[in-house]
C-alpha positions in Angstrom: 112.5 106.8 85.7 110.7 104.1 87.8 107.4 102.9 86.4 104.3 104.1 88.2 102.8 102.0 90.9 99.6 100.2 90.0 96.5 100.5 92.1 96.1 97.7 94.7 92.7 96.1 94.9 91.0 96.3 98.3 88.0 94.0 99.0 87.0 95.2 102.5 87.2 98.5 104.2 88.0 98.7 107.9 85.1 98.9 110.4 87.1 101.3 112.4 89.8 103.6 111.0 91.3 105.2 114.1 92.8 103.6 117.1 94.3 105.5 120.1 95.8 104.2 123.3 93.2 104.7 126.1 95.6 105.8 128.8 98.1 107.9 126.8 97.7 111.4 125.3 99.3 111.3 121.9 100.5 114.2 119.7 99.7 114.3 116.0 103.4 113.7 115.4 102.9 110.3 117.2 100.3 109.2 114.6 101.1 106.2 112.5 99.3 105.9 109.1 98.5 102.4 107.9 97.6 102.6 104.2 94.5 100.8 103.0 96.6 98.4 100.9 98.6 97.5 104.0 95.4 97.0 105.9 94.2 94.7 103.1 97.4 92.7 103.2 97.0 92.2 107.0 93.4 91.2 106.6 94.0 88.7 103.8 97.1 87.2 105.5 96.2 87.2 109.2 92.4 87.1 109.2 91.5 85.2 106.0 94.8 83.1 106.4 95.5 83.1 102.7 98.9 82.1 101.4 100.8 85.1 100.1 100.5 84.0 96.5 96.7 83.8 96.8 96.4 87.1 98.7 98.7 88.8 96.1 96.3 87.5 93.3 93.3 88.9 95.2 95.0 92.3 95.5 96.2 92.2 91.9 99.9 92.7 92.9 103.0 90.5 92.6 103.9 88.2 95.5 107.0 90.3 96.4 104.9 93.4 96.5 102.4 91.7 98.8 105.3 90.6 101.1 106.5 94.2 101.3 103.0 95.5 102.1 102.5 92.9 104.8 105.9 93.5 106.4 105.2 97.3 106.4 101.8 96.7 108.0 103.2 94.4 110.7 105.9 96.9 111.5 103.4 99.8 111.8 100.9 98.0 113.9 103.7 96.7 116.2 105.1 100.3 116.6 101.7 101.6 117.5 101.2 98.9 120.1 104.7 98.8 121.6 105.2 102.6 121.7 101.6 103.6 122.5 101.1 105.6 119.3 97.9 106.5 117.5 97.1 104.3 114.5 95.0 105.7 111.6 94.0 103.7 108.5 93.7 105.8 105.4 95.0 106.5 102.0 97.2 104.5 99.7 97.2 103.8 96.0 94.1 101.6 96.0 91.0 100.8 94.1 88.1 99.1 95.8 85.7 96.6 94.5 82.1 97.6 94.6 81.2 97.5 98.3 77.8 97.5 99.9 77.4 99.1 103.3 75.3 97.5 106.0 74.0 98.4 109.4 73.0 95.8 112.0 69.6 96.6 113.6 70.7 94.6 116.7 73.9 96.3 117.7 74.0 99.3 115.2 77.4 98.2 113.9 78.2 99.3 110.3 80.5 97.7 107.8 81.1 97.3 104.1 81.5 94.1 102.1 81.6 92.9 98.6 78.0 91.9 98.3 77.5 88.7 96.2 74.0 88.1 94.9 72.3 85.4 97.0 74.9 85.5 99.7 73.8 85.2 103.3 74.8 88.2 105.3 75.3 88.5 109.0 76.7 91.0 111.4 80.4 90.4 112.0 80.1 91.5 115.7 76.8 90.0 117.1 76.1 87.6 114.1 72.6 89.0 113.9 70.7 88.6 110.6 68.5 91.7 110.9 70.5 93.9 108.5 69.8 96.9 106.4 71.6 98.2 103.3 73.0 101.5 104.5 73.0 104.7 102.5 73.2 107.1 105.4 74.8 106.7 108.9 71.7 107.7 110.8 69.5 104.7 110.5 66.1 106.5 111.1 66.9 109.2 108.6 68.1 106.5 106.3 64.7 104.9 106.1 63.0 108.3 105.7 65.3 109.5 103.0 65.9 106.3 101.0 62.7 104.3 101.3 62.7 103.1 97.7 66.4 101.9 97.9 66.2 100.2 101.3 66.0 96.4 101.7 65.9 95.4 105.3 66.4 91.7 106.3 64.6 90.1 109.1 65.3 86.5 109.9 65.9 85.6 106.3 62.8 87.5 105.0 63.3 90.6 103.0 61.0 93.6 103.8 61.0 96.6 101.6 60.4 100.1 102.9 59.5 99.2 106.5 60.8 102.5 107.9 63.1 100.8 110.5 60.4 98.6 112.0 61.9 95.1 112.2 
């Protein structure tokens, strides 16, 4: 009996989890599922440009396992692009580090990161610094419902409970 697979550590969740070709109607059977551990392998290798040994350590897997995840991810993304198939990022045998969700008050983009105390945060899209910890996807409701938990950032200054007025 093979030993059970360990959970792979994921440091960053995708900003967008569903991609479809703009000019092609796809059936559900044409959907390709990219697991979160495969997504993380792509991110660490191709975006953070880590060596496979370093990336494997970050994911808490062996280097050969990381290589298999990366090869599978490259194959799935290539199939989606070449054959015009829908790509969905979900599932997998993963555990995630404690992530904090943010919303940019400039472009309304949301994302999740491992938040380190004292780290400078900026929007990955518009590079704005006016951010808000996100507990709810509707920003106005977020401020009304979670006033005590909200910390909004405005040009490096932290304003507590400002009800969305930046």
